[in-house]
N, CA, C and O atoms as a Maestro MAE file, in Angstrom:
{
 s_m_m2io_version
 :::
 2.0.0
}

f_m_ct {
 s_m_title
 :::
 protein
 m_atom[224] {
  # First column is atom index #
  i_m_mmod_type
  r_m_x_coord
  r_m_y_coord
  r_m_z_coord
  i_m_residue_number
  s_m_chain_name
  s_m_pdb_residue_name
  s_m_pdb_atom_name
  i_m_atomic_number
  :::
  1 25 108.714 130.725 65.742 1 A "MET " " N  " 7
  2 3 107.359 131.172 66.558 1 A "MET " " CA " 6
  3 2 106.580 129.677 67.207 1 A "MET " " C  " 6
  4 15 106.156 129.534 68.354 1 A "MET " " O  " 8
  5 25 106.557 128.785 66.222 2 A "LYS " " N  " 7
  6 3 105.823 127.988 66.678 2 A "LYS " " CA " 6
  7 2 106.472 127.104 67.815 2 A "LYS " " C  " 6
  8 15 105.726 126.507 68.590 2 A "LYS " " O  " 8
  9 25 107.610 127.024 67.913 3 A "THR " " N  " 7
  10 3 108.420 126.209 68.881 3 A "THR " " CA " 6
  11 2 108.207 127.037 70.402 3 A "THR " " C  " 6
  12 15 107.858 126.560 71.482 3 A "THR " " O  " 8
  13 25 108.538 128.379 70.064 4 A "LEU " " N  " 7
  14 3 107.886 129.047 71.669 4 A "LEU " " CA " 6
  15 2 106.663 128.574 72.146 4 A "LEU " " C  " 6
  16 15 106.480 128.113 73.273 4 A "LEU " " O  " 8
  17 25 105.560 128.735 70.980 5 A "LYS " " N  " 7
  18 3 104.365 128.680 71.318 5 A "LYS " " CA " 6
  19 2 104.145 127.023 72.435 5 A "LYS " " C  " 6
  20 15 103.662 126.853 73.554 5 A "LYS " " O  " 8
  21 25 104.759 126.105 71.450 6 A "SER " " N  " 7
  22 3 104.808 124.780 72.031 6 A "SER " " CA " 6
  23 2 105.483 124.467 73.337 6 A "SER " " C  " 6
  24 15 105.181 123.603 74.161 6 A "SER " " O  " 8
  25 25 106.549 125.430 73.359 7 A "PHE " " N  " 7
  26 3 107.291 125.348 74.564 7 A "PHE " " CA " 6
  27 2 106.533 125.640 75.714 7 A "PHE " " C  " 6
  28 15 106.509 124.998 76.764 7 A "PHE " " O  " 8
  29 25 105.905 126.683 75.418 8 A "ILE " " N  " 7
  30 3 105.298 127.545 76.572 8 A "ILE " " CA " 6
  31 2 103.924 126.396 76.962 8 A "ILE " " C  " 6
  32 15 103.705 126.151 78.149 8 A "ILE " " O  " 8
  33 25 103.302 125.929 76.174 9 A "LYS " " N  " 7
  34 3 102.227 125.059 76.546 9 A "LYS " " CA " 6
  35 2 102.630 123.454 76.873 9 A "LYS " " C  " 6
  36 15 101.785 122.580 77.068 9 A "LYS " " O  " 8
  37 25 104.107 123.239 76.895 10 A "ASP " " N  " 7
  38 3 104.131 122.132 77.455 10 A "ASP " " CA " 6
  39 2 104.364 121.922 78.584 10 A "ASP " " C  " 6
  40 15 105.389 122.533 78.883 10 A "ASP " " O  " 8
  41 25 103.735 121.055 79.894 11 A "GLU " " N  " 7
  42 3 103.796 121.146 80.910 11 A "GLU " " CA " 6
  43 2 104.383 119.808 81.457 11 A "GLU " " C  " 6
  44 15 104.208 119.311 82.569 11 A "GLU " " O  " 8
  45 25 105.195 119.296 80.302 12 A "SER " " N  " 7
  46 3 105.607 118.013 81.135 12 A "SER " " CA " 6
  47 2 107.022 118.399 82.437 12 A "SER " " C  " 6
  48 15 107.313 117.831 83.489 12 A "SER " " O  " 8
  49 25 107.476 119.309 81.903 13 A "GLY " " N  " 7
  50 3 108.351 119.882 83.102 13 A "GLY " " CA " 6
  51 2 107.937 120.315 84.343 13 A "GLY " " C  " 6
  52 15 108.685 120.230 85.317 13 A "GLY " " O  " 8
  53 25 106.455 120.922 84.434 14 A "ALA " " N  " 7
  54 3 106.200 121.301 85.707 14 A "ALA " " CA " 6
  55 2 105.715 119.783 86.454 14 A "ALA " " C  " 6
  56 15 105.800 119.593 87.668 14 A "ALA " " O  " 8
  57 25 105.379 119.124 85.814 15 A "THR " " N  " 7
  58 3 104.778 117.760 86.215 15 A "THR " " CA " 6
  59 2 105.892 116.882 86.932 15 A "THR " " C  " 6
  60 15 105.569 116.106 87.832 15 A "THR " " O  " 8
  61 25 107.017 117.001 86.577 16 A "ALA " " N  " 7
  62 3 108.260 116.430 86.844 16 A "ALA " " CA " 6
  63 2 108.689 116.856 88.086 16 A "ALA " " C  " 6
  64 15 109.278 116.127 88.885 16 A "ALA " " O  " 8
  65 25 108.300 118.478 88.346 17 A "ILE " " N  " 7
  66 3 108.936 119.229 89.261 17 A "ILE " " CA " 6
  67 2 108.208 118.665 90.357 17 A "ILE " " C  " 6
  68 15 108.709 118.170 91.366 17 A "ILE " " O  " 8
  69 25 107.041 118.769 90.101 18 A "GLU " " N  " 7
  70 3 105.898 118.606 90.942 18 A "GLU " " CA " 6
  71 2 105.937 117.057 91.751 18 A "GLU " " C  " 6
  72 15 105.703 116.966 92.956 18 A "GLU " " O  " 8
  73 25 106.283 115.833 90.852 19 A "TYR " " N  " 7
  74 3 106.665 114.860 91.481 19 A "TYR " " CA " 6
  75 2 107.916 114.725 92.395 19 A "TYR " " C  " 6
  76 15 107.938 113.968 93.366 19 A "TYR " " O  " 8
  77 25 109.014 115.556 91.993 20 A "GLY " " N  " 7
  78 3 110.349 115.795 92.569 20 A "GLY " " CA " 6
  79 2 109.871 116.540 94.206 20 A "GLY " " C  " 6
  80 15 110.261 116.115 95.294 20 A "GLY " " O  " 8
  81 25 109.092 117.537 94.025 21 A "LEU " " N  " 7
  82 3 108.704 118.089 95.205 21 A "LEU " " CA " 6
  83 2 108.017 117.099 96.179 21 A "LEU " " C  " 6
  84 15 108.423 117.044 97.340 21 A "LEU " " O  " 8
  85 25 106.870 116.217 95.709 22 A "ILE " " N  " 7
  86 3 106.404 115.390 96.473 22 A "ILE " " CA " 6
  87 2 107.017 114.651 96.999 22 A "ILE " " C  " 6
  88 15 106.931 114.449 98.210 22 A "ILE " " O  " 8
  89 25 108.100 113.822 95.921 23 A "ALA " " N  " 7
  90 3 109.271 112.576 96.392 23 A "ALA " " CA " 6
  91 2 110.099 113.292 97.780 23 A "ALA " " C  " 6
  92 15 110.310 112.612 98.784 23 A "ALA " " O  " 8
  93 25 110.521 114.729 97.683 24 A "ALA " " N  " 7
  94 3 111.575 115.572 98.459 24 A "ALA " " CA " 6
  95 2 110.489 115.619 99.677 24 A "ALA " " C  " 6
  96 15 111.150 115.531 100.711 24 A "ALA " " O  " 8
  97 25 109.210 115.712 99.965 25 A "LEU " " N  " 7
  98 3 108.322 115.662 101.274 25 A "LEU " " CA " 6
  99 2 108.323 114.659 101.706 25 A "LEU " " C  " 6
  100 15 108.480 114.749 102.923 25 A "LEU " " O  " 8
  101 25 108.209 113.431 101.303 26 A "ILE " " N  " 7
  102 3 108.082 111.950 101.332 26 A "ILE " " CA " 6
  103 2 109.373 111.936 102.239 26 A "ILE " " C  " 6
  104 15 109.307 111.621 103.427 26 A "ILE " " O  " 8
  105 25 110.787 112.367 101.490 27 A "ALA " " N  " 7
  106 3 111.849 112.036 102.157 27 A "ALA " " CA " 6
  107 2 111.859 112.816 103.434 27 A "ALA " " C  " 6
  108 15 112.469 112.203 104.310 27 A "ALA " " O  " 8
  109 25 111.499 113.685 103.728 28 A "VAL " " N  " 7
  110 3 111.709 114.563 104.458 28 A "VAL " " CA " 6
  111 2 110.632 113.886 106.064 28 A "VAL " " C  " 6
  112 15 110.855 113.951 107.273 28 A "VAL " " O  " 8
  113 25 109.575 113.334 105.319 29 A "GLY " " N  " 7
  114 3 108.904 112.962 106.456 29 A "GLY " " CA " 6
  115 2 109.425 111.435 107.272 29 A "GLY " " C  " 6
  116 15 109.266 111.030 108.424 29 A "GLY " " O  " 8
  117 25 110.127 110.834 106.027 30 A "ILE " " N  " 7
  118 3 110.915 109.739 106.722 30 A "ILE " " CA " 6
  119 2 112.008 109.737 107.414 30 A "ILE " " C  " 6
  120 15 112.238 108.914 108.299 30 A "ILE " " O  " 8
  121 25 112.796 110.677 107.066 31 A "ILE " " N  " 7
  122 3 114.039 111.037 107.859 31 A "ILE " " CA " 6
  123 2 113.406 111.427 109.174 31 A "ILE " " C  " 6
  124 15 113.646 110.787 110.198 31 A "ILE " " O  " 8
  125 25 112.607 112.463 109.153 32 A "ALA " " N  " 7
  126 3 111.847 113.257 110.739 32 A "ALA " " CA " 6
  127 2 111.215 111.915 111.616 32 A "ALA " " C  " 6
  128 15 111.219 111.910 112.847 32 A "ALA " " O  " 8
  129 25 110.735 110.913 110.889 33 A "ALA " " N  " 7
  130 3 110.513 109.705 111.737 33 A "ALA " " CA " 6
  131 2 111.285 108.977 111.942 33 A "ALA " " C  " 6
  132 15 111.086 108.301 112.951 33 A "ALA " " O  " 8
  133 25 112.335 108.741 111.289 34 A "ALA " " N  " 7
  134 3 113.573 107.671 111.946 34 A "ALA " " CA " 6
  135 2 114.388 108.493 112.871 34 A "ALA " " C  " 6
  136 15 114.953 107.984 113.840 34 A "ALA " " O  " 8
  137 25 114.461 109.785 112.582 35 A "SER " " N  " 7
  138 3 115.693 110.430 113.813 35 A "SER " " CA " 6
  139 2 114.548 110.312 115.365 35 A "SER " " C  " 6
  140 15 114.943 110.120 116.514 35 A "SER " " O  " 8
  141 25 113.091 110.497 114.914 36 A "ALA " " N  " 7
  142 3 112.426 110.501 116.103 36 A "ALA " " CA " 6
  143 2 112.370 109.242 116.653 36 A "ALA " " C  " 6
  144 15 112.429 109.174 117.880 36 A "ALA " " O  " 8
  145 25 112.249 108.047 115.896 37 A "LEU " " N  " 7
  146 3 112.309 106.688 116.397 37 A "LEU " " CA " 6
  147 2 113.691 106.099 116.549 37 A "LEU " " C  " 6
  148 15 113.822 104.983 117.052 37 A "LEU " " O  " 8
  149 25 114.561 106.692 116.201 38 A "GLY " " N  " 7
  150 3 116.219 106.239 116.137 38 A "GLY " " CA " 6
  151 2 115.968 105.989 117.432 38 A "GLY " " C  " 6
  152 15 115.357 104.943 117.649 38 A "GLY " " O  " 8
  153 25 116.292 106.708 118.436 39 A "GLY " " N  " 7
  154 3 116.869 106.127 120.145 39 A "GLY " " CA " 6
  155 2 116.141 105.326 120.394 39 A "GLY " " C  " 6
  156 15 116.647 104.263 120.755 39 A "GLY " " O  " 8
  157 25 114.800 105.394 120.342 40 A "GLN " " N  " 7
  158 3 113.835 104.106 120.762 40 A "GLN " " CA " 6
  159 2 114.358 102.864 120.233 40 A "GLN " " C  " 6
  160 15 114.759 102.001 121.014 40 A "GLN " " O  " 8
  161 25 114.393 102.695 118.997 41 A "LEU " " N  " 7
  162 3 114.864 101.186 118.230 41 A "LEU " " CA " 6
  163 2 116.644 101.016 118.894 41 A "LEU " " C  " 6
  164 15 117.086 99.940 119.295 41 A "LEU " " O  " 8
  165 25 117.171 101.872 118.884 42 A "SER " " N  " 7
  166 3 118.542 101.750 119.406 42 A "SER " " CA " 6
  167 2 118.827 100.713 120.843 42 A "SER " " C  " 6
  168 15 119.429 99.655 121.029 42 A "SER " " O  " 8
  169 25 117.924 101.800 121.826 43 A "ALA " " N  " 7
  170 3 117.518 101.306 123.103 43 A "ALA " " CA " 6
  171 2 116.853 99.585 122.890 43 A "ALA " " C  " 6
  172 15 117.496 98.619 123.299 43 A "ALA " " O  " 8
  173 25 115.733 99.461 122.318 44 A "LEU " " N  " 7
  174 3 115.216 98.209 122.176 44 A "LEU " " CA " 6
  175 2 116.093 97.364 121.557 44 A "LEU " " C  " 6
  176 15 116.026 96.218 122.000 44 A "LEU " " O  " 8
  177 25 117.036 97.566 120.529 45 A "PHE " " N  " 7
  178 3 117.905 96.340 120.002 45 A "PHE " " CA " 6
  179 2 118.659 96.016 120.864 45 A "PHE " " C  " 6
  180 15 118.910 94.814 120.943 45 A "PHE " " O  " 8
  181 25 119.446 97.162 122.047 46 A "GLY " " N  " 7
  182 3 120.382 97.063 123.055 46 A "GLY " " CA " 6
  183 2 120.121 95.811 123.913 46 A "GLY " " C  " 6
  184 15 120.864 94.870 124.188 46 A "GLY " " O  " 8
  185 25 118.556 96.137 124.332 47 A "ARG " " N  " 7
  186 3 117.921 95.258 125.162 47 A "ARG " " CA " 6
  187 2 117.864 94.077 124.743 47 A "ARG " " C  " 6
  188 15 118.242 93.252 125.575 47 A "ARG " " O  " 8
  189 25 117.501 93.626 123.663 48 A "ILE " " N  " 7
  190 3 117.562 92.557 122.918 48 A "ILE " " CA " 6
  191 2 118.730 91.961 122.751 48 A "ILE " " C  " 6
  192 15 118.554 90.750 122.617 48 A "ILE " " O  " 8
  193 25 120.080 92.329 122.689 49 A "SER " " N  " 7
  194 3 120.894 91.944 122.372 49 A "SER " " CA " 6
  195 2 121.410 91.698 123.813 49 A "SER " " C  " 6
  196 15 122.163 90.732 123.934 49 A "SER " " O  " 8
  197 25 121.070 92.553 125.134 50 A "THR " " N  " 7
  198 3 121.723 92.123 126.438 50 A "THR " " CA " 6
  199 2 121.083 90.664 126.857 50 A "THR " " C  " 6
  200 15 121.718 89.846 127.523 50 A "THR " " O  " 8
  201 25 119.675 90.436 126.356 51 A "ARG " " N  " 7
  202 3 118.945 89.094 126.758 51 A "ARG " " CA " 6
  203 2 119.693 87.895 126.165 51 A "ARG " " C  " 6
  204 15 119.983 86.834 126.718 51 A "ARG " " O  " 8
  205 25 119.931 88.291 124.954 52 A "LEU " " N  " 7
  206 3 120.427 87.130 124.030 52 A "LEU " " CA " 6
  207 2 121.819 86.858 124.581 52 A "LEU " " C  " 6
  208 15 121.971 85.654 124.790 52 A "LEU " " O  " 8
  209 25 122.942 87.641 124.899 53 A "SER " " N  " 7
  210 3 123.742 87.644 125.353 53 A "SER " " CA " 6
  211 2 123.823 86.715 126.578 53 A "SER " " C  " 6
  212 15 124.737 85.902 126.716 53 A "SER " " O  " 8
  213 25 122.760 86.886 127.511 54 A "ARG " " N  " 7
  214 3 122.460 86.212 129.008 54 A "ARG " " CA " 6
  215 2 121.945 84.996 128.859 54 A "ARG " " C  " 6
  216 15 121.932 84.071 129.670 54 A "ARG " " O  " 8
  217 25 121.426 85.060 127.537 55 A "ALA " " N  " 7
  218 3 120.879 83.531 127.494 55 A "ALA " " CA " 6
  219 2 121.658 82.046 127.021 55 A "ALA " " C  " 6
  220 15 121.262 80.882 126.959 55 A "ALA " " O  " 8
  221 25 122.861 82.667 126.750 56 A "ARG " " N  " 7
  222 3 124.031 81.803 126.443 56 A "ARG " " CA " 6
  223 2 124.351 80.776 127.539 56 A "ARG " " C  " 6
  224 15 125.298 80.002 127.402 56 A "ARG " " O  " 8
  :::
 }
 m_bond[223] {
  # First column is bond index #
  i_m_from
  i_m_to
  i_m_order
  :::
  1 1 2 1
  2 2 3 1
  3 3 4 2
  4 3 5 1
  5 5 6 1
  6 6 7 1
  7 7 8 2
  8 7 9 1
  9 9 10 1
  10 10 11 1
  11 11 12 2
  12 11 13 1
  13 13 14 1
  14 14 15 1
  15 15 16 2
  16 15 17 1
  17 17 18 1
  18 18 19 1
  19 19 20 2
  20 19 21 1
  21 21 22 1
  22 22 23 1
  23 23 24 2
  24 23 25 1
  25 25 26 1
  26 26 27 1
  27 27 28 2
  28 27 29 1
  29 29 30 1
  30 30 31 1
  31 31 32 2
  32 31 33 1
  33 33 34 1
  34 34 35 1
  35 35 36 2
  36 35 37 1
  37 37 38 1
  38 38 39 1
  39 39 40 2
  40 39 41 1
  41 41 42 1
  42 42 43 1
  43 43 44 2
  44 43 45 1
  45 45 46 1
  46 46 47 1
  47 47 48 2
  48 47 49 1
  49 49 50 1
  50 50 51 1
  51 51 52 2
  52 51 53 1
  53 53 54 1
  54 54 55 1
  55 55 56 2
  56 55 57 1
  57 57 58 1
  58 58 59 1
  59 59 60 2
  60 59 61 1
  61 61 62 1
  62 62 63 1
  63 63 64 2
  64 63 65 1
  65 65 66 1
  66 66 67 1
  67 67 68 2
  68 67 69 1
  69 69 70 1
  70 70 71 1
  71 71 72 2
  72 71 73 1
  73 73 74 1
  74 74 75 1
  75 75 76 2
  76 75 77 1
  77 77 78 1
  78 78 79 1
  79 79 80 2
  80 79 81 1
  81 81 82 1
  82 82 83 1
  83 83 84 2
  84 83 85 1
  85 85 86 1
  86 86 87 1
  87 87 88 2
  88 87 89 1
  89 89 90 1
  90 90 91 1
  91 91 92 2
  92 91 93 1
  93 93 94 1
  94 94 95 1
  95 95 96 2
  96 95 97 1
  97 97 98 1
  98 98 99 1
  99 99 100 2
  100 99 101 1
  101 101 102 1
  102 102 103 1
  103 103 104 2
  104 103 105 1
  105 105 106 1
  106 106 107 1
  107 107 108 2
  108 107 109 1
  109 109 110 1
  110 110 111 1
  111 111 112 2
  112 111 113 1
  113 113 114 1
  114 114 115 1
  115 115 116 2
  116 115 117 1
  117 117 118 1
  118 118 119 1
  119 119 120 2
  120 119 121 1
  121 121 122 1
  122 122 123 1
  123 123 124 2
  124 123 125 1
  125 125 126 1
  126 126 127 1
  127 127 128 2
  128 127 129 1
  129 129 130 1
  130 130 131 1
  131 131 132 2
  132 131 133 1
  133 133 134 1
  134 134 135 1
  135 135 136 2
  136 135 137 1
  137 137 138 1
  138 138 139 1
  139 139 140 2
  140 139 141 1
  141 141 142 1
  142 142 143 1
  143 143 144 2
  144 143 145 1
  145 145 146 1
  146 146 147 1
  147 147 148 2
  148 147 149 1
  149 149 150 1
  150 150 151 1
  151 151 152 2
  152 151 153 1
  153 153 154 1
  154 154 155 1
  155 155 156 2
  156 155 157 1
  157 157 158 1
  158 158 159 1
  159 159 160 2
  160 159 161 1
  161 161 162 1
  162 162 163 1
  163 163 164 2
  164 163 165 1
  165 165 166 1
  166 166 167 1
  167 167 168 2
  168 167 169 1
  169 169 170 1
  170 170 171 1
  171 171 172 2
  172 171 173 1
  173 173 174 1
  174 174 175 1
  175 175 176 2
  176 175 177 1
  177 177 178 1
  178 178 179 1
  179 179 180 2
  180 179 181 1
  181 181 182 1
  182 182 183 1
  183 183 184 2
  184 183 185 1
  185 185 186 1
  186 186 187 1
  187 187 188 2
  188 187 189 1
  189 189 190 1
  190 190 191 1
  191 191 192 2
  192 191 193 1
  193 193 194 1
  194 194 195 1
  195 195 196 2
  196 195 197 1
  197 197 198 1
  198 198 199 1
  199 199 200 2
  200 199 201 1
  201 201 202 1
  202 202 203 1
  203 203 204 2
  204 203 205 1
  205 205 206 1
  206 206 207 1
  207 207 208 2
  208 207 209 1
  209 209 210 1
  210 210 211 1
  211 211 212 2
  212 211 213 1
  213 213 214 1
  214 214 215 1
  215 215 216 2
  216 215 217 1
  217 217 218 1
  218 218 219 1
  219 219 220 2
  220 219 221 1
  221 221 222 1
  222 222 223 1
  223 223 224 2
  :::
 }
}
C-alpha cells in the first residue's frame, strides 16, 4: 500500500514528460523556421557562389 501511495505522489515522470513536450515544441519551431528560410538561404548562397566563381 505504501508503494502505491508513493507512486501516486511521485511527480518526476510528469516533469520529464513536460520537458519532453517543451523540447518537441521548440524542435517544431526550429523546423518551421528553417523550412521558411530555407529557400531564401539557398538563393543567397547561390548568388554568393556565382559571384565568387566570376571573381576568378
